[in-house]
N, C-alpha and C positions, 0 to 999 in steps of 0.2 A: 304241871302241865297235864293234859289229858290226851293220850295218844291211842288208847284202846278202850272200848267200853262194850257193854252188853245191853241188849234190849230184847227180852224174851216174851213180850206181849204180842198177841195176835192183833190184826187190824181192828176187829170189832171192839176189843178191849181198849185200844188206843183212842178210838172214836168216842167211846163212852166216857173215858177219863178226861179227854182234852178238848173236844169240840161239842159233844152232846148232840141232841137231835136236830138242833138248828144250824149246826156247822156243816161244812163240806169236807169231803175226804177224797184224796186221789192217791191211794196206796195199792194199786192193782197188783204189783209184783212183790209186795213186802212179805218176808218170812222172818220169824223170830231168829235171832242170831246172838251168839255169845262171844264173838270176836270181830267187832267192827273196827276197821282200820281207816286211816285217812284216805280220802277219795272214794270210799265205799258209799253206797246209798244209805241215808238215815232218815227216819221220820222227823219232820219238823212241824211245829205249830206256829202259824203266822196269822196276822190279820191285815186286811186291806180295806181301804175306804174308797167308795165310789158313789157319786151322787148323794153324799151325805150319809150313806149307809155303810156300816162296818161289818165285815164278814170274817169269821174265823174259819181257818182251813187247816187240814192236816195233809201235808204234802211229802213227797220224797225228794230229798236234796242230796247233792254231792257234798260229802264232808270235806271241805277245804274251800273257803270262800274265794271266789274270783271276782275282783272288782270290775265294774262295767268298762273301765278304760283299758283293761288287759287285752292284748292282741291274741293271746292263746289261753286255752283252758288250763294248761299247766302253768303254775306260777313259779317264779324264780326262787322265792323263799316260801317256807312252810306257812300255811294260813289256816290250818285246822284248829288252831287256838289263837285267841286275841287277848292280850294283857289288858285287864279292865282299867288299870291306872293310866293307860296311854291310848286306848283305842279311839277315843273321841278326837285325838289330834293326828291320827295316822290317815293318810290319804286313802289307803285301801279299805279302812273300816269306818271312817267318819260319816259318810252318807248313810250307812246302815245304822249307825248309832242314832242318827237323827230320826229315822222313821221306818226302818226295816229291822225290827228286833224279833227274835224268835225264841221259842222254848223247844229244847231238844230232850225228848223223853229218854230216860236211861234206867235200867235195872240196877246198874252199878258200873264202876269203871276200874281199870287196872292201873296200878302204879308200881314202879320198881324201886325198891330201896337199895341204894348202892353203898356198900361198905368195902373199901379197898377195891379189889377187882371182882367182888361178888355182887351180883344183882339178884335180888329176891323179889318175885312178883307177889303183890297183894291184890285182893279184890276188896273194893270199898263200896258200901251200899248203905241205904237208909232202911233200917229194920222195918219190915212189914209194909213198905210203901214204895212207890215209884218216885224217882227224882225228876224234876223239871229243871234242866240246866239252862241258864241264861245263855242265849246265843244271838247271833246276827245273821242276816241273810242278804243275798244279792242275786239279781238276775243277770246272767251273762249271755250276750248274743254272739254267736259264732259269725265273724265277718266273712267267712268263706262260703256261707250258705245264703240262699235267697231269703228275702224278708218273709215270704209266705211259706217257707219250709218249716214244718212242725218240729224238726230236729234242731232248729236254730237256737232255741232258748234253753238255757240250763239254770236250774235253781241250785245255788250253792250256799253253804252255811259254815259257820265257825262257832266254837264253844269258848265263852269267856272264862278266863282264869284269874285268880288273885293269889296273894300271899297265903300260904297254908295256915289253917287254924292250928292252935298249939297241939291239939290231939293227933294231928296228921303230919306235923312238920318233921317228925323223925323218919317218916317214909319218904317224903319229897317236899321241897320248899314251895311248891305251887299246888293248888287244887282248883277244880272247876267251881263255878259259882252256882250252887243249887238254890233256886228261888223258893221262898216259902209260898204256899198256895195263895195267901192273901195278896201277894204282889203280882200274880200272874196277869190279871186283867190290865193293870196299869202298865206293866212291862210291854205287853203286846200292843197296846193301843197306838195305832199309827198317827192319831191326832195329837199325841203327846210328843213334843219336840225333844228328842233326846240330846243330852250333853254330858259332860264329865260329872256333873252333879247327880244325874240319874244313875250313871254307872256306880258312883260312890254309894248311892242309896241302896242299890242292888247288892253290892258287896257287904255292906253293913247288915242288911236284912238276912243275907245268906249265912252269916256267921252262926246263927242259932241252929240252922239245918246242918251245916257242915260239922259243927261240934257234936252233932248227934249221930254222925255216920259211924258204922262199925266196920272193922277191917280184919282180915285174916289172910294168912299165907296160902297161896294156891300153887299148883304145879305150873310147868312151862305153858305159856300162852302161844301155842304153835299150830293149833288146828281149829276145830269147831265142835260145839256140842255142850250140853249142860254140865259135863264133868269139869269144864274149865273154871266154873265158879264154886266148885266143891272145896271145902277146907282141906288142906294137905295134912 
């Protein structure tokens, strides 16, 4: 699973990396952070198609996907992760698999190795590069607010996970799906109808990236700041 991660890039860096000069960005309140928790705001890269034109955007989303049919913003079950092997058949995630796929930028993520009653935190990252994690997004409308209320719509997102690659399975049995750069365009393309085959393709392609991740023990992940990702 992926329950905490870090994103230490400034807005301008994220724009240059993920959308370029022709994309759009709406990250007014973004600040680099080293301890992102479920339901916190996260940068997401998405594409939308209108009148035959596809636009790439960098937006702020709530990390925990809320399906459009939900009556509340808070879901009954955790939705900050979605299992890649079953997301296409789950009512909460299937519509997003079809046409609302996202990339979630990450400097790295935390995972806890459990041995007996001892839990040891590790920071896992791609050496010298930023990760683009495969994700899904959904727009949720608050039924309690008027249709013209600007606070009515909430962009929400989840990170896909898969069985851990062999180099990480001693830490945890799941890992997020880090997409190789050559798959970013195809993954985001809203004109590509997503299904289980697309998810399987993403997982297979991610193995090379996931197998290249480095990991090291860190201190307790309890506050905020760059010291959280320093080796212990």
